[in-house]
C-alpha distance (Angstrom), angle and dihedral (degrees) to the residues before:
residue distance angle dihedral
M1 . . .
Q2 3.80 . .
R3 3.80 113.9 .
Y4 3.79 132.4 -171.0
Y5 3.77 133.6 -154.5
F6 3.76 146.3 -177.6
I7 3.78 127.2 -153.5
V8 3.80 128.3 -138.0
Q9 3.79 115.1 -160.4
F10 3.81 120.6 -166.4
L11 3.81 107.5 -136.1
P12 3.85 105.9 -170.5
K13 3.81 109.8 100.6
Q14 3.82 94.0 -141.3
A15 3.81 96.3 41.1
N16 3.79 120.5 153.8
L17 3.81 94.3 -123.5
A18 3.82 95.6 -170.4
L19 3.81 90.3 54.0
L20 3.83 97.6 44.3
T21 3.80 91.6 44.6
G22 3.81 89.7 50.5
R23 3.79 92.1 49.5
C24 3.82 91.7 51.9
I25 3.80 91.0 48.6
S26 3.82 90.3 48.2
I27 3.81 90.5 54.4
M28 3.82 90.9 49.3
H29 3.83 91.3 44.4
G30 3.83 92.4 54.1
F31 3.81 91.8 43.3
I32 3.81 96.2 52.8
L33 3.81 93.0 43.9
K34 3.81 92.2 49.6
H35 3.82 92.8 49.5
N36 3.82 97.3 33.9
I37 3.81 92.8 -121.6
E38 3.79 122.3 170.0
G39 3.79 131.9 -169.1
M40 3.82 99.3 40.0
G41 3.81 110.9 146.6
V42 3.79 131.8 -167.5
T43 3.80 123.8 -146.3
F44 3.80 134.2 -179.8
P45 3.81 110.7 -144.2
A46 3.83 94.1 -178.3
W47 3.83 95.1 48.6
S48 3.81 115.4 140.6
D49 3.79 136.2 166.1
S50 3.79 89.8 -94.7
S51 3.82 101.8 40.0
I52 3.78 144.4 22.0
G53 3.80 85.0 -130.6
N54 3.79 134.6 -126.5
V55 3.81 94.3 -87.2
I56 3.81 132.0 78.6
A57 3.81 124.8 179.0
F58 3.79 132.3 -166.2
V59 3.80 120.7 -145.2
H60 3.81 129.6 -162.9
K61 3.80 139.6 146.3
D62 3.84 93.0 -122.5
M63 3.82 118.3 72.1
E64 3.81 92.3 -164.3
I65 3.79 92.2 57.1
L66 3.80 90.7 49.7
N67 3.79 90.2 48.1
S68 3.81 90.8 53.1
L69 3.81 90.3 50.0
K70 3.80 91.0 48.3
E71 3.82 89.7 52.9
Q72 3.82 93.3 57.5
A73 3.81 109.5 127.0
Y74 3.81 94.7 -115.7
F75 3.81 93.5 58.0
V76 3.81 92.8 43.4
D77 3.82 92.8 48.4
M78 3.81 94.7 46.2
Q79 3.79 90.8 49.5
D80 3.83 91.9 47.2
C81 3.83 89.8 51.5
G82 3.81 91.3 51.9
F83 3.82 94.9 -114.3
F84 3.83 96.0 111.1
K85 3.78 133.8 41.1
I86 3.82 109.4 -156.7
S87 3.79 123.4 -166.1
Q88 3.77 129.4 -141.5
I89 3.80 117.8 -94.5
L90 3.78 105.1 -89.6
A91 3.81 137.6 -177.8
V92 3.81 115.5 -104.8
P93 3.81 107.3 -113.0
E94 3.80 115.8 -119.9
S95 3.80 88.8 -127.7
C96 3.82 92.9 68.2
K97 3.78 117.2 113.3
E98 3.80 118.7 -131.1
I99 3.80 124.6 -112.4
R100 3.76 137.3 170.7
F101 3.79 128.0 -137.2
I102 3.76 109.0 -156.2
R103 3.77 128.5 -161.1
N104 3.79 99.5 -142.1
Q105 3.80 109.4 -167.3
A106 3.81 90.5 179.2
V107 3.82 88.8 73.1
A108 3.81 90.3 66.2
K109 3.80 91.1 59.3
I110 3.79 90.6 66.4
F111 3.79 94.6 65.5
T112 3.79 120.9 87.3
G113 3.80 96.6 -128.6
E114 3.78 92.1 51.8
S115 3.81 91.2 45.9
R116 3.80 89.8 52.9
R117 3.82 91.4 50.7
R118 3.82 90.6 48.5
L119 3.81 91.8 51.0
K120 3.81 90.8 50.0
R121 3.82 90.8 51.3
L122 3.82 91.7 48.2
Q123 3.80 91.5 47.4
K124 3.82 91.4 51.0
R125 3.83 91.3 50.6
A126 3.80 92.4 47.4
L127 3.81 91.8 50.6
A128 3.83 90.6 47.6
R129 3.82 88.0 55.6
G130 3.80 90.6 47.5
E131 3.81 92.4 -115.1
N132 3.79 131.0 135.3
F133 3.78 113.9 -106.0
N134 3.79 112.8 -128.2
P135 3.80 108.2 163.2
K136 3.76 117.4 -156.9
K137 3.75 115.9 -116.6
I138 3.80 109.2 -84.2
E139 3.77 110.4 -109.1
A140 3.77 121.3 -118.4
P141 3.81 112.1 -93.3
R142 3.80 113.5 -82.9
E143 3.76 126.2 -134.2
V144 3.80 107.8 -93.5
D145 3.78 128.7 -162.4
I146 3.81 117.2 -120.4
F147 3.79 113.8 -67.5
H148 3.79 137.4 170.2
R149 3.78 129.8 -147.1
V150 3.80 127.4 -122.9
A151 3.81 116.1 -162.2
M152 3.81 114.6 -136.5
T153 3.81 136.3 177.2
S154 3.79 122.4 -153.4
K155 3.81 111.5 -124.2
S156 3.79 92.6 -152.0
S157 3.82 100.2 45.8
Q158 3.84 99.7 19.7
E159 3.80 87.3 -134.8
D160 3.79 120.2 143.5
Y161 3.79 120.4 -124.7
I162 3.78 138.0 168.1
L163 3.80 132.1 -123.3
H164 3.82 112.5 -150.5
I165 3.82 108.6 -150.2
Q166 3.79 128.6 -166.1
K167 3.79 130.4 -175.4
Q168 3.79 123.5 -132.6
N169 3.79 131.0 -179.2
A170 3.81 116.8 -124.0
D171 3.80 129.3 -154.5
S172 3.79 96.3 -140.8
Q173 3.80 144.5 -6.0
V174 3.79 113.1 -69.1
E175 3.80 127.4 -164.1
P176 3.83 110.3 -78.7
D177 3.79 95.8 -101.3
F178 3.82 107.5 156.9
S179 3.77 140.6 152.7
N180 3.80 119.9 -107.2
Y181 3.80 86.6 -91.0
G182 3.81 91.7 60.4
F183 3.81 95.6 -108.8
A184 3.77 138.8 118.4
S185 3.81 119.6 -125.6
N186 3.78 136.1 -148.6
E187 3.80 92.9 -101.3
K188 3.80 121.3 6.3
F189 3.81 106.9 32.5
K190 3.80 119.1 50.2
G191 3.82 103.1 165.8
T192 3.80 120.8 141.9
V193 3.79 131.3 -146.7
P194 3.81 130.2 -156.8
D195 3.79 119.1 -94.7
L196 3.81 99.0 -118.3
S197 3.80 95.2 175.9
P198 3.85 93.8 108.8
L199 3.82 89.1 56.0
I200 3.79 103.3 51.7
E201 3.80 95.8 83.4
S202 3.79 89.9 67.5
N203 3.80 94.9 51.6
């Protein structure tokens, strides 16, 4: 299946990458929900062990859909202001390897703040059922593969939340089955995206 993509590069040297990445994903998220679009994937061509990188790319089989996303006011404005450099819509080369970017919600459970919020939720549910709340001892932190954070804000509640993203190599192209954030997951969504890292030098 032929796929297409466009790349957004963040130009400011001191950019908050988690915040800009989250804003781009929010725009895509709202766009695909509004137009009932499926199969939109997100990839990070400048990903490294230390950073999510200053580049995000959107991948889909329909050039027109990508063009409509690219024309969203946020992308146009950020490009006009000189904050973003946005590529043309291009065909994914057959030579690209396949990768998977996974939203791993289990990572959040390792952090103290998230654990505290989980315990509060569990306590509230137990009290609502009229049960005593006896939390099990929290396990020692597990070893976790490299992940990067994406900062998001809920449009409905205005609350901030974090997406924890991990990268995984894939043997072959898999149907573009992604969440509404453009990511695979550990269980339900298994879609792959092309590894565009060899192409970002030319954009």
